[in-house]
C-alpha positions, -999 to 999 in steps of 0.1 A, spaced: 4 3 -3 10 33 -10 22 57 23 28 91 15 48 93 51 76 63 48 109 70 51 132 63 20 142 30 45 109 20 48 102 22 10 139 7 0 123 -28 26 96 -31 8 109 -31 -25 132 -57 -12 110 -80 2 84 -75 -23 119 -84 -52 127 -116 -28 92 -128 -30 92 -127 -67 130 -138 -70 143 -157 -44 175 -165 -61 185 -131 -79 188 -123 -107 203 -149 -119 166 -165 -116 152 -135 -127 169 -135 -162 162 -171 -169 128 -159 -163 133 -126 -189 151 -153 -213 121 -178 -213 97 -152 -218 114 -141 -251 118 -174 -268 80 -178 -258 70 -143 -266 95 -129 -289 64 -107 -303 53 -91 -274 70 -57 -255 94 -79 -225 85 -50 -203 49 -53 -201 46 -93 -202 75 -93 -173 51 -71 -148 25 -95 -163 44 -124 -152 51 -107 -117 18 -101 -111 7 -136 -122 32 -155 -95 22 -124 -67 -12 -140 -74 1 -178 -68 22 -171 -34 -10 -157 -25 -28 -180 -39 -54 -157 -57 -48 -174 -91 -81 -176 -102 -83 -135 -98 -53 -130 -121 -66 -140 -146 -96 -120 -148 -73 -90 -149 -44 -108 -180 -80 -117 -200 -75 -83 -212 -44 -86 -227 -37 -125 -236 -53 -155 -250 -65 -182 -231 -31 -203 -252 -7 -173 -242 -25 -173 -204 -14 -214 -203 24 -206 -222 27 -176 -193 10 -209 -167 35 -234 -175 69 -203 -176 61 -198 -139 56 -236 -133 88 -238 -140 102 -213 -121 84 -223 -91 98 -259 -99 132 -252 -102 140 -233 -70 113 -249 -45 
C-alpha cells in the first residue's frame, strides 16, 4: 500500500522484500525467466510481459491465481496465458 509518510529506508525495505518474494534466488532467476518469456513471446513487449508475469507469480504465491486470470484476460489469449503459467510453474519447480 502507498504511504506518503514512509521513509526512504522503509520504501527500500518493502521493495527488497517484494523482490525477494518474487525472485528469491536473485537476478539469475529473474534473467532466466526473462529469457524464457522472450523466447516464448518474441512479438510481445518484454517489460509489459515481465510485469504480467510478476503479477501472476505474486497471485500464485498468495494463492489467488484465479483472480489474476480475469485481469490478464483482456491482454492475453487462453493459449498465451497457459504458456505464461507454464513458465511460472517451471520457475517455481526449479527453485523449491
